[in-house]
C-alpha angles and dihedrals in degrees: 000000000000121000110228122193117215111261116246101167125091119271122263118228120227122191116222134187118211123208136030102269132038092243091053102055147058120219115233136176121232123195114213130178118245094253093051090046089050090054090051092049091048091054090048092049090050090054096245089122129022093229143331092283091054090052094049094045089052092048092050093049091048091053092047090052091045090056098037092120090061090052092049092049092048093050090049091053096046120014116241132172112239122212127008118352121181123196112200136190094261094051094049092045089051091051091050092047090052091049090242127137119207124232101205121201118171133170103199123015125351116191125191106196119250092239093061109106118222094243092056092048090049093050098042101040119069097177139353129201119176123182098194120015138340120207115195137127115281089247092054091047089053091049091052097040093105093055101042107118 
């Protein structure tokens, strides 16, 4: 068994990228204590993981899998689209023409196409909740700011 002293120094931030391609990930910063960081570096130096990012991606995926039942229960209670969901000009124009307003819920990446004008987004979208990342023009994000959950 290893003796571990309580950590008293400030935490060190590490920046990680998640996902295989730049278009498929969001960059985040993770603060780890020196002892935790040392354990990560030891596992990397022993060849268990390719690098710090590989370790953290694996840890995140393991926790997501560990809590998969919570995700399934949440989706069953309140429908949400999982993965990538793109909202284009034609879909939003059709909603507006039908007098419908969309309630958007996405777990993953929601994309509002670049050709969607802010007034159309504002008219066609009643609410938007994204657990993950929203990609839209700055003008569309401003137009939807009051309905982002």
